[in-house]
C-alpha positions as CSV (number, residue, x, y, z in Angstrom):
1,X,18.9,-19.7,-12.5
2,X,21.0,-20.1,-15.6
3,X,22.2,-17.8,-17.8
4,X,19.1,-15.7,-19.8
5,X,18.6,-15.9,-23.5
6,X,16.5,-14.1,-26.0
7,X,14.1,-15.5,-28.5
8,X,11.4,-14.5,-30.3
9,X,8.5,-16.0,-32.4
10,X,5.2,-15.1,-34.4
11,X,1.5,-16.2,-34.1
12,X,0.6,-16.0,-37.8
13,X,-3.0,-17.1,-38.7
14,X,-4.4,-17.6,-42.4
15,X,-7.8,-16.7,-43.8
16,X,-9.3,-20.1,-42.6
17,X,-7.6,-19.4,-38.8
18,X,-5.1,-22.0,-39.2
19,X,-1.8,-21.2,-37.4
20,X,1.6,-21.2,-39.5
21,X,4.2,-23.8,-37.7
22,X,7.7,-24.7,-38.6
23,X,8.9,-28.0,-37.6
24,X,12.7,-28.4,-36.4
25,X,15.1,-30.3,-38.5
26,X,17.3,-31.3,-35.7
27,X,16.6,-33.2,-32.1
28,X,13.1,-34.0,-31.0
29,X,11.8,-32.3,-34.5
30,X,9.7,-30.0,-32.2
31,X,6.8,-28.0,-33.9
32,X,6.8,-24.3,-33.0
33,X,6.2,-20.6,-34.1
34,X,8.3,-19.1,-36.8
35,X,11.2,-17.4,-34.9
36,X,14.3,-18.2,-33.4
37,X,17.3,-16.8,-31.1
38,X,17.7,-13.0,-31.2
39,X,21.5,-12.3,-31.8
40,X,23.6,-10.3,-29.6
41,X,22.6,-6.6,-29.4
42,X,19.4,-7.4,-32.0
43,X,16.1,-5.8,-31.1
44,X,13.5,-8.4,-30.7
45,X,11.2,-6.9,-33.4
46,X,14.1,-7.1,-35.7
47,X,15.1,-10.8,-34.9
48,X,11.5,-11.9,-35.4
49,X,11.1,-10.4,-38.7
50,X,14.8,-11.8,-39.9
51,X,13.6,-14.9,-38.6
52,X,10.4,-15.3,-40.3
53,X,12.4,-14.4,-43.4
54,X,15.0,-17.0,-43.0
55,X,12.5,-19.8,-42.1
56,X,9.6,-19.1,-44.6
57,X,10.9,-16.7,-47.3
58,X,8.1,-14.5,-46.2
59,X,8.2,-10.7,-45.1
60,X,6.0,-9.9,-42.1
61,X,4.0,-7.0,-40.8
62,X,4.0,-7.3,-37.0
63,X,0.4,-6.6,-35.2
64,X,1.3,-6.4,-31.7
65,X,2.8,-8.2,-28.8
66,X,1.3,-11.1,-27.7
67,X,3.2,-11.5,-24.9
68,X,6.8,-12.1,-23.0
69,X,7.1,-15.8,-22.1
70,X,9.9,-16.8,-19.3
71,X,11.0,-20.5,-20.2
72,X,12.6,-21.9,-17.2
73,X,13.1,-25.5,-16.0
74,X,16.1,-28.2,-16.3
75,X,14.8,-29.9,-19.5
76,X,15.9,-33.3,-18.9
77,X,18.8,-32.2,-16.8
78,X,20.8,-30.4,-19.6
79,X,21.1,-27.6,-17.9
80,X,19.5,-25.7,-20.4
81,X,19.4,-21.9,-19.9
82,X,16.4,-19.9,-19.0
83,X,14.7,-18.1,-22.4
84,X,12.9,-14.8,-22.4
85,X,10.5,-15.4,-25.6
86,X,8.8,-12.3,-27.1
87,X,6.0,-13.5,-29.1
88,X,4.6,-11.3,-31.7
89,X,1.4,-11.1,-33.8
90,X,2.3,-11.2,-37.4
91,X,0.8,-11.3,-40.9
92,X,2.7,-12.6,-43.9
93,X,2.8,-10.0,-46.8
94,X,2.8,-12.5,-49.4
95,X,0.8,-15.5,-50.5
96,X,3.7,-18.3,-51.1
97,X,5.8,-19.8,-48.4
98,X,8.8,-21.8,-48.7
99,X,11.1,-23.8,-46.1
100,X,14.2,-21.3,-46.2
101,X,16.5,-23.0,-43.4
102,X,18.1,-25.7,-43.1
103,X,16.8,-25.5,-39.3
104,X,13.3,-26.2,-40.6
105,X,12.2,-29.6,-41.7
106,X,8.5,-28.4,-42.5
107,X,6.2,-25.6,-42.5
108,X,2.5,-26.3,-42.2
109,X,-0.9,-24.6,-41.2
110,X,-2.6,-26.2,-38.5
111,X,-5.7,-25.8,-36.7
112,X,-5.4,-24.2,-33.4
113,X,-7.3,-26.9,-31.7
114,X,-5.4,-29.8,-33.3
115,X,-1.9,-29.1,-33.0
116,X,0.9,-31.8,-34.1
117,X,2.8,-33.1,-31.5
118,X,5.3,-32.5,-30.0
119,X,5.3,-28.8,-29.8
120,X,7.8,-26.3,-28.3
121,X,6.8,-25.5,-24.5
122,X,5.6,-21.7,-25.3
123,X,3.5,-22.7,-28.6
124,X,0.5,-23.5,-27.0
125,X,0.1,-20.7,-24.3
126,X,1.0,-18.2,-27.1
127,X,-1.5,-19.3,-29.6
128,X,-4.0,-19.6,-26.6
129,X,-3.3,-15.9,-25.8
130,X,-3.3,-14.9,-29.2
131,X,-6.7,-16.3,-29.9
132,X,-8.1,-14.7,-27.0
133,X,-6.9,-11.4,-28.4
134,X,-4.6,-10.9,-25.4
135,X,-1.6,-8.5,-26.0
136,X,1.0,-8.0,-23.7
137,X,1.1,-11.2,-21.5
138,X,3.7,-12.1,-19.3
139,X,3.9,-15.5,-18.4
140,X,6.4,-18.1,-17.2
141,X,6.6,-21.6,-18.9
142,X,8.0,-24.6,-17.7
143,X,10.0,-27.1,-20.0
144,X,9.1,-30.5,-20.5
145,X,11.1,-33.2,-18.8
146,X,11.2,-35.5,-22.1
147,X,9.1,-34.6,-24.9
148,X,6.9,-37.6,-26.3
149,X,8.1,-38.2,-29.7
150,X,5.5,-39.7,-32.2
151,X,6.2,-41.3,-35.4
152,X,6.4,-38.8,-38.1
153,X,3.0,-38.3,-40.0
154,X,3.1,-36.3,-42.9
155,X,0.3,-33.6,-43.2
156,X,-1.5,-32.7,-46.3
157,X,-0.8,-28.8,-45.0
158,X,2.8,-29.5,-44.7
159,X,5.5,-27.7,-46.7
160,X,8.5,-29.7,-47.5
161,X,11.7,-28.3,-47.8
162,X,12.5,-26.5,-50.6
163,X,9.1,-26.5,-52.4
164,X,6.7,-23.3,-52.4
165,X,3.1,-23.4,-52.3
166,X,0.6,-20.4,-52.4
167,X,-1.1,-19.8,-49.0
168,X,-4.6,-19.0,-48.9
169,X,-5.1,-15.2,-49.6
170,X,-4.6,-12.8,-46.8
171,X,-7.6,-10.5,-45.9
């Protein structure tokens, strides 16, 4: 087993039941939950609040811990470290989203049954667990050897870099 790294993410739904996803601006441009790598000696709670603020410009209220996902596998023979991902259920505290980080190409609300491709390995299981109302899930997740990368398709719900839009009202 490689060294273990900690990361965080949040499943955030809007009033229409869509989930907020961020598309990475580098590499395979994977779609994933808002979040990122925890810094040294940083708590998962602090890390997820900080990362959501950095990526979306928004403050977040954490509701509970959906689960802890152990991401493992060689991932294209790259010798990637195992990652322990804390995924929270969260609510945005305002209505305006804006890409706020050079790591993120786009933000978009997606129907959980029709997610864009490619997604990070923990995205689908975390959304499924959140939709099922689960909390405190412990799960191993294996990396794909090489994600399929479709042609870039603009989504009508995507928020391009440096543009803010008003999201549906929070209930």
